[in-house]
N, C-alpha and C positions, 0 to 999 in steps of 0.2 A: 504494500500500500504506500503510495507516494504522498508526500505533504501537499503537493499542488492539487491533489484530487479531493482533499478534505479541509474545510474551513472549521476547525474545531479547537478546543482547549484541553479536552479530557479524552482519555481512552479507557473504556471499561472492558475488561476481558473476562468472559464467562467460560468456565470449564463445565460442560453439561452432560458428560457421560462417564460412567464408572468402568473401570477395568480391573483385572486381577494381576498381581505380581506376587505370587505365592500367598496372597491374601487379598481380601476385597478392600479396595480403596480407590480414591480418585486418581486420575492420571496426574503424575507429578510433573510440573512444568518448571524448567529453569528460566531465569530472567537475566537479561543483560541489556546494557544501554548501547545504542548506536552512537557513533561520533556526532558531535554537534553539527558538523558540516554535512551530514548525510541528507540526501533528498528523500530518504525513506522515512515514513512515519512509523511503520510496524513491519517486521519481517519475522516469519516463523519458519524454523527449520526442524526437521524431525527424522529419526531413524528408528524404526520399530522392528523388533524381532520377537516372534512368539511361537509357542508350542501348545498342543492340546493334550489333555490326559487321554490315554488310550487311543489317540488318533481320531477322536470324535470332533466333528464340526470344523472341517477344513474350509477356508474361504478367504476372500480378499480382505485386506485391512488397510485403512488409510485414515488420515485426519481430514475432517470436513470443516472448512473455515468459512463463516459467513459474517456479514456485518450490515449494520444500518445506522443511520444518524438520528439522534434525538436531541434537538436543540443544538448545543455546541459540544455534544458528546458523541464519540464514535463507539458503538456497541459492537464488540467482536465476540463471536461465539465459536468455540473450538469443541468439536464433537469427535469421538471415536466412531468411525464409520466402518461397519463390517456387515457382510451378508452371511449370516449364520442362522441356523435353526434354533434360535433362542439360547445358544451356548456362548457365553462370554469367553474370549481368548485368555489364556494364561501366558503372561509375558516372562521371558527369561532375560531380556535385555531391551532397553529403550532409551531414547534421548529425545526430548522435546525442548527447544529453546525459543523463547519469545524475545526478540530484540526490539526495543522501542526507543523512540527519540526522546532524549532527556528534557527537551523544552516543553513537554506536555505532561499534564497530571496523569498518572497511570494507576489504575485500580484493578485488582483481581478478585473475582467472585466464584465460589463453587455453588452450583445449583443442581 
């Protein structure tokens, strides 16, 4: 997401789906700031690796990122997107990093 595309002061990031990593919990997201000179407002990178108990429920896995603007706030939603028959993936390794511009107010919410 580029700064020029959004006239905002605040970024709210919502993590909206649960995953498993040897236990039930929310997707852990790491945060880092972009350089002040960056033209990017927000940049998310990820690397997910997962297994399933007894080989059940194999399917595609990705992060789904959507956003909308409410007044001067950009609402960004990060969801774990998988096509499985109601079986949540069990993760053995993952990395999700949200890089955001330091000139904006940044908030994270779990829902």
